[in-house]
GUDREN-91169 format. One line per 2 residues: number of its first residue (from 1); for each residue z, y, x of C-alpha. Coordinates in nm, 4 decimals. Each point is the difference from the previous one (the first is absolute). Layout:
// residues N
NUM) Z Y X; ...
***
This chain:
// residues 605
1) -1.0987 3.6646 0.4572; 0.3042 -0.1990 -0.1182
3) 0.3204 0.1858 -0.0881; 0.3090 -0.1165 0.1725
5) 0.2908 -0.0834 -0.2269; 0.2778 0.2704 0.0332
7) 0.3532 -0.1287 -0.0309; 0.2968 0.1658 -0.1251
9) 0.2428 0.1319 0.2226; 0.2860 -0.2259 -0.0985
11) -0.2270 -0.3343 0.0984; -0.1859 0.1373 0.2691
13) 0.0383 -0.1951 0.3270; 0.0220 0.1340 0.3702
15) -0.3568 0.0289 0.1649; -0.0290 -0.1704 0.3377
17) 0.1426 0.1689 0.2849; -0.3073 0.1206 0.1481
19) -0.1252 0.1698 -0.3430; 0.3455 0.1415 -0.0307
21) -0.0107 0.1714 0.3365; -0.3443 0.1432 -0.0514
23) 0.0937 0.1294 -0.3399; 0.3163 0.2111 0.1472
25) -0.2204 0.1400 0.2893; -0.2059 0.1771 -0.2345
27) 0.2796 0.1791 -0.1781; 0.1579 0.3206 0.1387
29) 0.3768 0.0311 0.0383; 0.0692 0.1705 -0.2799
31) -0.1820 -0.2910 -0.2135; 0.2127 -0.2595 0.1538
33) 0.2601 0.1542 -0.1122; -0.0702 -0.0681 -0.3529
35) -0.1085 -0.3237 0.0300; 0.2507 -0.2747 -0.1270
37) 0.2545 -0.1281 0.2715; -0.1194 -0.2969 0.1673
39) 0.1424 -0.2953 0.1078; 0.0617 -0.0339 0.4194
41) -0.0693 -0.3858 -0.0526; -0.3481 -0.1120 0.0325
43) 0.0234 -0.2656 -0.2674; -0.2624 0.0250 -0.2386
45) 0.1736 -0.2282 -0.2926; 0.1460 0.2731 -0.1749
47) -0.1489 0.3595 -0.1174; 0.0517 0.2780 0.2385
49) -0.0527 0.2251 -0.2865; 0.1420 0.0318 -0.3606
51) 0.2194 -0.2211 -0.1421; 0.1863 -0.2645 0.2155
53) 0.3165 -0.2034 -0.0691; 0.2939 0.1464 0.1455
55) 0.1290 -0.3063 0.1127; -0.3005 -0.0832 0.2304
57) 0.0551 0.3626 0.1459; 0.3656 -0.1239 0.0858
59) -0.0914 -0.3575 0.1280; -0.2700 0.1147 0.2143
61) 0.1945 0.2914 0.1532; -0.2368 0.2728 -0.1115
63) 0.0504 0.3248 0.1891; -0.1269 0.3224 -0.0954
65) -0.1151 0.2494 0.2793; 0.1340 0.3550 -0.0298
67) 0.1650 0.1849 0.3044; 0.0874 -0.3005 0.2107
69) 0.3695 0.0920 -0.0747; 0.0732 -0.1749 -0.3233
71) 0.0875 0.3425 -0.1333; -0.3375 0.1314 -0.1501
73) -0.1857 0.3069 0.0924; 0.2006 0.2938 0.0193
75) -0.1216 0.3711 0.0770; 0.0903 0.0905 0.3540
77) -0.0599 0.2913 0.2281; -0.1715 -0.0157 0.3341
79) 0.3331 0.0070 0.1624; 0.0977 -0.3167 -0.1988
81) 0.2320 0.1597 -0.2462; 0.0161 -0.0581 -0.3650
83) -0.1294 0.2696 -0.2173; 0.2647 -0.0678 -0.2776
85) 0.3317 -0.1637 0.0572; 0.0030 -0.3652 -0.0303
87) 0.1349 -0.0803 -0.3106; -0.2320 0.2959 -0.1752
89) -0.2920 -0.1446 0.1705; 0.0866 -0.3700 -0.1127
91) 0.0333 0.1416 -0.3635; -0.2710 0.1655 -0.0432
93) -0.2206 -0.2282 0.2110; 0.1035 -0.3611 -0.0533
95) -0.0546 -0.1681 0.3633; -0.0647 -0.3222 -0.1749
97) -0.3292 0.1326 -0.1746; -0.3123 0.0568 0.1815
99) -0.0741 0.3782 0.0398; -0.2747 0.0003 -0.2479
101) 0.2945 -0.1088 -0.2778; 0.2420 0.2730 0.1057
103) -0.0905 0.2322 -0.2730; 0.1895 0.3027 0.1052
105) -0.2092 0.0096 0.3158; -0.2049 0.3237 -0.0533
107) -0.3410 -0.1680 0.0123; 0.1432 -0.2250 -0.2760
109) 0.2039 0.2765 -0.2126; -0.2741 0.0242 -0.2479
111) 0.0468 -0.3399 -0.1511; 0.3562 0.0556 -0.1331
113) -0.1008 0.3528 -0.0532; -0.2805 -0.1154 -0.2482
115) 0.2643 -0.2653 -0.1671; 0.2584 0.2817 -0.0270
117) -0.2491 0.2619 -0.1677; -0.1280 -0.2838 -0.2292
119) 0.3535 -0.0423 -0.1265; 0.0408 0.4038 -0.0234
121) -0.3132 0.0306 -0.1854; 0.0787 -0.2945 -0.2422
123) 0.3571 0.1764 -0.0901; -0.1218 0.3462 -0.0581
125) -0.3082 -0.0995 -0.1701; 0.2310 -0.1842 -0.2790
127) 0.0641 0.3300 -0.2100; -0.3669 0.1401 0.0390
129) -0.1464 -0.3085 -0.1362; 0.2863 -0.1276 -0.2389
131) 0.1394 0.3629 -0.1250; -0.2792 0.2877 0.0472
133) -0.2288 -0.1718 -0.2700; 0.2751 -0.0068 -0.2259
135) 0.0996 0.3682 0.0577; -0.3842 0.0911 -0.0391
137) 0.0362 -0.1736 -0.3437; -0.2348 -0.3073 0.0984
139) -0.0419 -0.2627 -0.3066; 0.1039 -0.3701 0.0426
141) -0.3327 -0.1017 0.0952; -0.0268 0.2904 0.2704
143) 0.3156 -0.1351 0.1378; -0.1453 -0.3547 0.0294
145) -0.2936 0.1344 0.1776; 0.2288 0.1780 0.2272
147) 0.1896 -0.3397 0.0755; -0.3788 -0.1732 0.0540
149) -0.0947 0.2956 0.2283; 0.3061 -0.0880 0.1882
151) -0.0790 -0.3539 0.0839; -0.3775 -0.0188 -0.0060
153) -0.0535 0.1116 0.3693; 0.2019 -0.2709 0.1296
155) -0.2663 -0.2341 -0.1616; -0.2203 0.1240 0.2897
157) 0.2177 -0.1106 0.2775; -0.2368 -0.2514 0.1232
159) -0.2892 0.2298 -0.0163; 0.2008 0.2333 0.2410
161) 0.0677 -0.3064 0.2138; -0.3337 -0.1073 0.0449
163) -0.1148 0.3372 0.0627; 0.2213 0.0497 0.3060
165) -0.0595 -0.3165 0.1304; -0.3721 0.0393 -0.0179
167) -0.0896 0.3556 0.0430; 0.2275 0.1686 0.2918
169) -0.0333 0.3835 0.0421; -0.0366 0.0997 0.3614
171) 0.0851 -0.3523 0.1034; 0.3216 0.0260 -0.2082
173) 0.0718 -0.2559 -0.2886; 0.3352 0.1632 -0.1222
175) 0.0939 0.3244 0.1181; -0.3088 0.2253 -0.1527
177) 0.0403 -0.2044 -0.3477; 0.3936 0.0704 -0.0157
179) -0.0864 0.3604 0.0862; -0.2562 0.0564 -0.2860
181) 0.2366 -0.1855 -0.2293; 0.2787 0.2328 0.0651
183) -0.2357 0.3046 0.0087; -0.1593 -0.1301 -0.3486
185) 0.3775 -0.0264 -0.1615; 0.0843 0.3535 0.1351
187) -0.2854 0.2021 -0.1184; 0.0050 -0.1959 -0.3378
189) 0.3428 0.1619 -0.0698; -0.0896 0.3176 0.1508
191) -0.2846 0.0217 -0.2553; 0.2889 0.0093 -0.2868
193) 0.1731 0.2868 0.2018; -0.2717 0.1989 0.0406
195) -0.1988 -0.0339 -0.3216; 0.2590 -0.0421 -0.2673
197) 0.3269 0.1714 -0.1304; 0.2879 -0.2638 0.0441
199) 0.2681 0.2014 -0.1668; 0.0555 -0.2452 -0.2738
201) 0.3589 -0.1338 0.0829; 0.2561 -0.0681 -0.2870
203) 0.3573 0.0184 0.1159; 0.3026 -0.1108 -0.1404
205) 0.3023 -0.2297 -0.0089; -0.0798 -0.3418 0.1956
207) 0.2265 -0.1751 -0.2402; -0.0949 0.1859 -0.3457
209) -0.0781 -0.2530 -0.2743; -0.3670 -0.0508 -0.1088
211) 0.1441 0.0641 -0.3498; 0.1677 0.2928 0.0957
213) -0.2930 0.1570 0.1617; -0.1918 -0.0447 -0.2958
215) 0.2414 0.2118 -0.2062; 0.0846 0.2256 0.2527
217) -0.2268 0.2951 -0.1466; 0.1574 -0.0665 -0.3596
219) 0.3574 0.0030 0.1628; -0.0284 0.3277 0.1726
221) -0.1647 0.1889 -0.3076; 0.3540 -0.0952 -0.1382
223) 0.1819 0.1808 0.2707; 0.0947 -0.3155 0.1777
225) 0.0132 0.1520 0.3766; 0.1334 -0.3391 0.1519
227) -0.3428 -0.1072 -0.0271; -0.1501 0.2625 0.2316
229) -0.0890 -0.2524 0.2749; -0.1502 -0.2149 -0.2438
231) -0.2240 0.2555 -0.1377; -0.1512 0.0578 0.3654
233) -0.1471 -0.3600 -0.0136; -0.2181 0.0463 -0.3273
235) -0.3240 0.0191 0.0797; -0.1305 0.3544 0.1385
237) -0.3231 0.1241 -0.0810; -0.2607 -0.1501 0.2364
239) -0.2143 0.2725 0.2038; -0.3539 0.0402 -0.0761
241) -0.0896 -0.0538 0.3531; 0.2073 -0.2789 0.0413
243) -0.1687 -0.3087 0.1502; -0.1949 -0.1963 -0.2678
245) 0.0494 -0.3933 -0.0629; -0.3349 -0.0715 0.1502
247) 0.0625 0.2350 0.3079; 0.3446 -0.1378 0.0582
249) -0.1474 -0.3601 -0.0192; -0.2819 0.0392 0.2271
251) 0.2187 0.1676 0.2465; 0.2666 -0.2857 -0.0031
253) -0.2914 -0.2441 0.0276; -0.1403 0.1245 0.3050
255) 0.3360 0.0494 0.1632; 0.0574 -0.3744 -0.0932
257) -0.3383 -0.1118 0.1812; 0.1160 0.1949 0.3043
259) 0.3659 -0.1352 0.0178; -0.1319 -0.3498 -0.0350
261) -0.2625 0.0323 0.2458; 0.2792 0.1271 0.2413
263) 0.2429 -0.2865 -0.1029; -0.2469 -0.2661 0.0735
265) -0.0534 0.1681 0.3148; 0.3489 -0.0548 0.0938
267) 0.0373 -0.3312 -0.1484; -0.2909 -0.1255 0.2252
269) 0.1792 0.1468 0.3250; 0.3105 -0.1876 -0.0663
271) -0.1672 -0.3092 -0.0819; -0.1797 0.0486 0.3437
273) 0.3233 0.0735 0.1647; 0.1985 -0.2811 -0.1813
275) -0.1984 -0.2714 0.1944; 0.1360 0.1322 0.3231
277) 0.3528 -0.0539 -0.0594; 0.2213 -0.2652 0.1630
279) 0.0443 -0.2917 -0.2262; 0.3618 0.0737 -0.0149
281) -0.0752 0.3346 -0.1476; -0.2640 -0.0743 -0.2678
283) 0.0413 0.2519 -0.2781; 0.1921 0.2706 0.1689
285) -0.2837 0.2585 0.0010; -0.0828 -0.0503 -0.3465
287) 0.3530 0.0063 -0.1207; 0.0602 0.3027 0.2331
289) -0.3182 0.1975 -0.1700; 0.1036 -0.0981 -0.3609
291) 0.3359 0.1027 0.0760; -0.1342 0.3726 0.0829
293) -0.2315 -0.0026 -0.3006; 0.2509 -0.1133 -0.2657
295) 0.2751 0.2138 0.1616; -0.2277 0.2959 -0.0365
297) -0.0551 -0.0940 -0.3549; 0.3646 -0.0158 -0.0772
299) 0.0514 0.3648 0.1662; -0.3367 0.1367 -0.1564
301) 0.0594 -0.1305 -0.3773; 0.3350 0.1985 -0.0810
303) -0.1330 0.2966 0.2019; -0.3238 0.0130 -0.2067
305) 0.2062 0.0070 -0.3034; 0.2192 0.2624 0.1206
307) -0.2826 0.2311 0.1155; -0.1874 -0.0706 -0.3134
309) 0.2732 0.0629 -0.2637; 0.1183 0.3256 0.2016
311) -0.2862 0.1553 0.1562; -0.3223 -0.1284 -0.1758
313) -0.2811 -0.2702 0.0737; -0.1464 0.2712 0.2052
315) 0.2365 -0.0392 0.2872; -0.0195 -0.3862 -0.0171
317) -0.3879 -0.0004 0.0335; 0.0400 0.2366 0.2925
319) 0.2031 -0.2552 0.1802; -0.2708 -0.2730 -0.1086
321) -0.2667 0.2256 0.1788; 0.1845 0.1104 0.3062
323) 0.1874 -0.3389 0.0923; -0.3321 -0.1864 0.1029
325) -0.1199 0.2560 0.2125; 0.3263 -0.0518 0.2130
327) -0.1160 -0.3295 0.1170; -0.3404 0.1124 0.1321
329) 0.1127 0.0772 0.3525; 0.1721 -0.3653 0.0267
331) -0.3264 -0.1603 -0.1543; -0.1906 0.1667 0.3021
333) 0.2332 -0.1353 0.2534; 0.0471 -0.3515 -0.1365
335) -0.1338 -0.2323 0.2781; -0.3106 -0.2418 -0.1510
337) -0.2279 -0.1945 0.2140; -0.3563 0.1768 -0.0382
339) -0.3370 -0.1570 -0.0085; 0.1867 -0.3228 -0.1011
341) -0.2396 -0.2830 -0.0299; -0.1210 0.0078 -0.3908
343) -0.0916 -0.3157 -0.1834; -0.2505 0.0161 -0.2505
345) 0.0499 0.0251 -0.3615; -0.1233 -0.3516 -0.0586
347) 0.2116 -0.1610 0.2759; 0.3036 0.1804 -0.1306
349) -0.0949 -0.1289 -0.3407; -0.0270 -0.3288 0.1460
351) 0.3410 0.0236 0.1720; 0.1877 0.1255 -0.3204
353) -0.1826 -0.3064 -0.1617; 0.1529 -0.2382 0.2649
355) 0.3460 0.1497 -0.0547; 0.0093 -0.0192 -0.3652
357) -0.1365 -0.3616 0.0002; 0.3365 -0.0984 0.2289
359) 0.2284 -0.1608 -0.1932; 0.2423 0.2595 0.2166
361) -0.1326 0.2879 -0.2286; -0.1023 -0.1397 -0.3367
363) 0.3051 -0.1758 -0.0574; 0.2742 0.2390 0.0829
365) -0.2014 0.3230 -0.1310; -0.0807 -0.2191 -0.3319
367) 0.4222 -0.0085 -0.0221; -0.0142 0.3661 0.0520
369) -0.2560 0.0434 -0.2619; 0.1642 -0.2005 -0.2524
371) 0.3829 0.1136 0.0839; -0.1081 0.3961 -0.0613
373) -0.2363 -0.0967 -0.2861; 0.3104 -0.1608 -0.1757
375) 0.2048 0.3138 0.0790; -0.0599 0.1160 -0.3769
377) 0.2179 0.3358 -0.0623; 0.1179 0.0842 -0.3827
379) -0.2278 0.2730 -0.1067; 0.1950 0.1147 -0.2571
381) 0.3336 0.0483 0.1942; -0.0788 0.3778 0.1076
383) -0.0706 0.0879 -0.3644; 0.3382 -0.1692 -0.1062
385) 0.1605 0.2103 0.2513; -0.1698 0.3135 -0.1015
387) 0.0241 -0.0817 -0.3714; 0.3147 -0.1641 -0.0527
389) 0.2219 0.1281 0.2862; -0.1283 0.3188 0.0429
391) -0.1157 0.0002 0.3628; -0.1542 0.3267 0.1159
393) -0.3103 0.0370 0.2375; 0.2883 0.1050 0.2850
395) 0.1807 -0.2841 -0.0526; -0.3081 -0.2508 0.0093
397) -0.0494 0.2085 0.3602; 0.3718 -0.0747 0.1095
399) -0.0590 -0.3888 -0.0610; -0.3088 0.0243 0.2004
401) 0.1522 0.1803 0.2725; 0.3062 -0.2632 0.0148
403) -0.2818 -0.2617 -0.0138; -0.1471 0.1455 0.2994
405) 0.3525 -0.0288 0.1939; 0.0383 -0.3588 -0.0799
407) -0.3464 -0.1072 0.0784; 0.0735 0.1698 0.3398
409) 0.3071 -0.1911 0.0132; -0.1757 -0.3326 -0.0900
411) -0.2285 0.0640 0.3097; 0.2602 0.0698 0.2321
413) 0.2001 -0.3144 -0.1381; -0.2880 -0.1880 0.0897
415) -0.0579 0.1437 0.3339; 0.3444 -0.0407 0.1116
417) 0.1261 -0.3223 -0.1701; -0.2618 -0.2054 -0.2153
419) -0.2885 0.0032 0.2629; 0.1895 -0.2923 0.1567
421) -0.0382 -0.2258 -0.3214; -0.2987 -0.2118 -0.1381
423) -0.2030 0.1846 -0.2065; 0.0327 -0.2452 -0.2933
425) 0.3644 0.0522 0.0366; -0.0337 0.3970 -0.0464
427) -0.2307 -0.0256 -0.3042; 0.2136 -0.3011 -0.1643
429) 0.3371 0.2377 0.0096; -0.1522 0.3185 -0.0601
431) -0.1963 -0.1370 -0.3064; 0.3713 -0.1109 -0.1168
433) 0.0999 0.3602 0.0312; -0.2964 0.1446 -0.1777
435) 0.0561 -0.2315 -0.3264; 0.3630 0.1132 0.0148
437) -0.0618 0.3728 0.0097; -0.2885 -0.0524 -0.2482
439) 0.2288 -0.2141 -0.2668; 0.2606 0.3073 0.0341
441) -0.2319 0.2292 -0.2075; 0.0901 -0.2249 -0.2885
443) 0.3599 0.0998 0.0238; -0.1374 0.3518 -0.0237
445) -0.2019 -0.0392 -0.2706; 0.3257 -0.1241 -0.2114
447) 0.2076 0.2516 0.1407; 0.2079 -0.2123 0.2593
449) 0.0342 0.2385 0.2720; 0.3641 -0.0705 0.1495
451) 0.0960 0.3339 -0.1005; -0.2413 0.1763 0.2041
453) -0.2486 0.2753 -0.1327; -0.3290 -0.1528 -0.1043
455) -0.1794 0.2070 0.2919; 0.2198 -0.1280 0.2585
457) -0.0373 -0.3685 -0.1132; -0.3249 0.0477 -0.0044
459) -0.0513 0.1751 0.3049; 0.1490 -0.2868 0.1700
461) -0.1974 -0.2493 -0.2133; -0.3256 0.1445 0.0832
463) 0.0701 0.1037 0.3641; 0.1488 -0.3168 0.1324
465) -0.3172 -0.1737 -0.1099; -0.1881 0.2221 0.2743
467) 0.2616 -0.1421 0.2680; -0.1396 -0.3674 -0.0908
469) -0.3393 0.1425 0.0349; 0.0786 0.1547 0.3467
471) 0.1232 -0.3223 0.1424; -0.3200 -0.1962 -0.0862
473) -0.2305 0.2500 0.0851; -0.0110 -0.0630 0.3930
475) -0.0468 -0.3644 -0.0155; -0.3330 0.0283 -0.1670
477) -0.1272 0.2822 0.2132; 0.1114 -0.1903 0.3260
479) -0.1832 -0.3096 -0.1198; -0.3094 0.1897 -0.0813
481) -0.0376 0.1575 0.3590; 0.0485 -0.3465 0.1470
483) -0.3063 -0.0978 -0.1873; -0.2058 0.2914 0.1083
485) -0.2955 -0.1012 0.2262; -0.0556 0.1820 0.3062
487) -0.2481 0.2789 -0.0156; 0.0080 0.0139 -0.4019
489) 0.3787 0.1320 -0.0270; -0.1326 0.2913 -0.2084
491) -0.1952 -0.2046 -0.2894; 0.2173 -0.3468 0.0102
493) 0.3480 0.1808 -0.0153; -0.1302 0.2233 -0.2830
495) -0.1378 -0.2892 -0.1556; 0.3382 -0.1793 -0.0360
497) 0.2048 0.3357 -0.0865; -0.2740 0.0246 -0.2898
499) 0.0414 -0.3189 -0.1324; 0.3677 0.0714 -0.0370
501) -0.0457 0.3302 -0.1581; -0.2822 -0.1112 -0.2311
503) 0.2501 -0.2972 -0.1173; 0.2268 0.2766 -0.1015
505) -0.2538 0.1791 -0.1900; -0.0933 -0.3111 -0.1982
507) 0.3604 -0.0404 -0.0556; 0.0425 0.3559 -0.1520
509) -0.3062 -0.0778 -0.2374; 0.1714 -0.3364 -0.0909
511) 0.3541 0.1785 -0.0767; -0.2056 0.2577 -0.2429
513) -0.1426 -0.3283 -0.1986; 0.3474 -0.1477 -0.0515
515) 0.0870 0.2966 -0.1886; -0.2106 -0.1380 -0.2985
517) 0.2418 -0.2821 -0.0339; 0.3019 0.1925 -0.1364
519) 0.0299 0.3247 -0.1423; 0.1280 0.2388 0.2382
521) -0.1612 0.3221 -0.0728; 0.1734 0.3499 0.0092
523) 0.0901 -0.0043 -0.3720; 0.1270 -0.3522 -0.0023
525) 0.2302 0.0897 0.2856; 0.1277 0.3275 -0.1421
527) 0.1062 -0.1859 -0.3176; 0.2120 -0.2371 0.2196
529) -0.1925 -0.2976 -0.0712; 0.0781 -0.1346 0.3788
531) -0.0786 -0.3733 -0.0441; -0.3586 0.0019 0.0959
533) 0.0717 0.2036 0.3148; 0.2544 -0.2741 0.1047
535) -0.2141 -0.3096 -0.0811; -0.2841 0.2035 0.2205
537) 0.2680 0.0447 0.2702; 0.0930 -0.3764 0.0112
539) -0.3790 -0.0998 0.0111; -0.0841 0.2222 0.2969
541) 0.3198 -0.1177 0.1863; -0.1186 -0.3487 -0.0327
543) -0.3562 0.1033 0.1091; 0.1281 0.1720 0.3035
545) 0.2216 -0.2953 0.0908; -0.2536 -0.2314 -0.0219
547) -0.1724 0.1162 0.3296; 0.2594 -0.1940 0.1817
549) -0.1740 -0.3272 -0.1152; -0.3094 0.0721 0.2406
551) 0.2563 0.0847 0.2936; -0.0917 -0.3581 0.1701
553) -0.3474 0.1650 0.0829; 0.1748 0.2423 0.2416
555) 0.0767 -0.1149 0.3305; 0.3258 0.0496 0.1420
557) -0.0778 0.2088 0.3055; -0.3170 0.0976 0.2097
559) 0.0111 -0.3296 0.1639; -0.0769 -0.1492 -0.3632
561) -0.3149 0.1943 0.0120; -0.0961 -0.2067 0.2949
563) 0.0736 -0.3288 -0.1507; -0.2155 0.0924 -0.3083
565) -0.2828 0.1179 0.2193; 0.0032 -0.3428 0.1807
567) -0.0725 -0.1725 -0.3542; -0.3524 0.1084 0.0013
569) -0.1941 0.2725 -0.1918; -0.1407 -0.0335 -0.3674
571) -0.2843 0.1948 -0.1224; 0.1009 -0.0695 -0.3678
573) 0.3322 0.1904 0.0762; -0.1769 0.2931 0.1852
575) -0.2466 0.0358 -0.3044; 0.2700 0.0031 -0.2304
577) 0.2208 0.2342 0.2072; -0.3139 0.2516 0.0277
579) -0.0809 -0.0458 -0.3771; 0.3504 0.1101 -0.0977
581) 0.0138 0.2777 0.2314; -0.3376 0.1678 -0.1134
583) 0.0513 -0.0909 -0.3707; 0.3452 0.1855 0.0169
585) -0.1504 0.2956 0.1967; -0.2679 0.0460 -0.2837
587) 0.2694 -0.0174 -0.2708; 0.2142 0.2525 0.1758
589) -0.3302 0.2284 0.0701; -0.1234 -0.0412 -0.3746
591) 0.3472 0.0732 -0.1559; 0.0367 0.2937 0.2378
593) -0.3527 0.1428 -0.0706; 0.0235 -0.0538 -0.3683
595) 0.3201 0.1937 -0.0048; -0.1561 0.2805 0.1617
597) -0.3339 -0.0235 -0.1793; 0.1372 -0.0678 -0.3616
599) 0.3661 0.0766 -0.0426; 0.1374 -0.1722 -0.2672
601) -0.1938 -0.3203 -0.0217; 0.2662 -0.2303 0.0228
603) 0.1514 0.1695 -0.3108; 0.2078 0.2959 0.1247
605) 0.0025 0.3138 -0.1795
***
């Protein structure tokens, strides 16, 4: 029996009218609602699904079936009156979108709620992953282990996607896995609450100098009462029944597995719904969902810092265990087609292979990978801030909090302004801005802060870089959604996002390697020898800006993807794409496991 070649969504041609009619007769009304909007024309020269040129829509006079009034679908009572005032109904349920894309409908509310919860948990968990190990007196090697544990579960996103695409539970592909993911995340944090003593907090002034903290005990012994607040941040004895480093590590690892499983399910649903958007609204669902996510992270990050420093880690962990349970009713009510046709694993693999062989996939994704790979950070920068500038852990948390705010502002800026610009223009201008912010680090190294305190200058320098990241984030994700073949949204979208994330992991390893070029260790920085740090800053800035040299690989808009798809396929391009992807994933998993199994294998103490 020969296998029929499966064609990616952005290349799929309209079937003949008879086949299309028979197909739709087999679907229930709810299933029809979830299908991509169809052209009312019977012309078969363009695709009725996936990507089409927006110019074609205008030329052909394409209309979209809504409620016959042109105002979209609105909730009405039996008498014809609106349940909500008209202005509120239009704001909550945009009439230009089909009902399946109106995220605040009761049957869809679990989707934005999932993104909201992802942002909340990311913001809240920062203090648990970054600060609690320090309060438990973890070694440098153990701290590296926690950073590895934080990122390791994301390497399995493709596995989660394939699992949900191929193995439905009770007829559903997304809902059960999303519910299971959040339950796993909740129970892992609950285990810390019930089986350990979390009274390990260290309190004190947020802006206390590191050097003052180190000498606080001696100063207090000499009768200096002005340092009472500083004395409070000196390490307290750790309770005997406090969570051990291995127990905390395992709990965070399981939390990450559940977290990323639920996140992949949310992404898969959005990838399916994004294909239903009218051409002039493409990207609105993703921009809305990521606004929820990063807005929640913006609020949760400072909340975590405040709760942790004021009440202790126990209350933060309690929030991390309770919040995932709050979304379960919404997931239960989520509208999803039951018993939808499932392609075999072999067919899905063939479909993904056809997708990555298309120039519309490997060329722009090659740009995304190379660009992210070249965003090499200055690995000595935080050591400079801690050793030379005397920043405290709380000040680092404040920088992180402001960074979340500006990341959210970047997302909103793209959603409401930059979305109308070409993808190439967005990357060119944001790369220039990023180079400017990176170069400003040199001014801080040599003390030229224009009269501003070091912390304020560093706050603007570090945090504004996240504003640039926020603007760049959405174009890449919008492009990835349009590349996903129908029926394999879970695995394919996870594959594309994993490739982007793994590029960041390799970039981090490369930034560590660059530390060997110039002497930038703690002793050198403390001695005031900063020339190596400045040279490293120049080098990393140049490498970061070099990513713009490949911007020609990126199409201007989604219509450019159609043009690239028309250029044909390349098995060599597909092979290189998958080879780079799996090598990057293997590297990320190897480093993560080594940091867990053999802490200090890279030379940490």
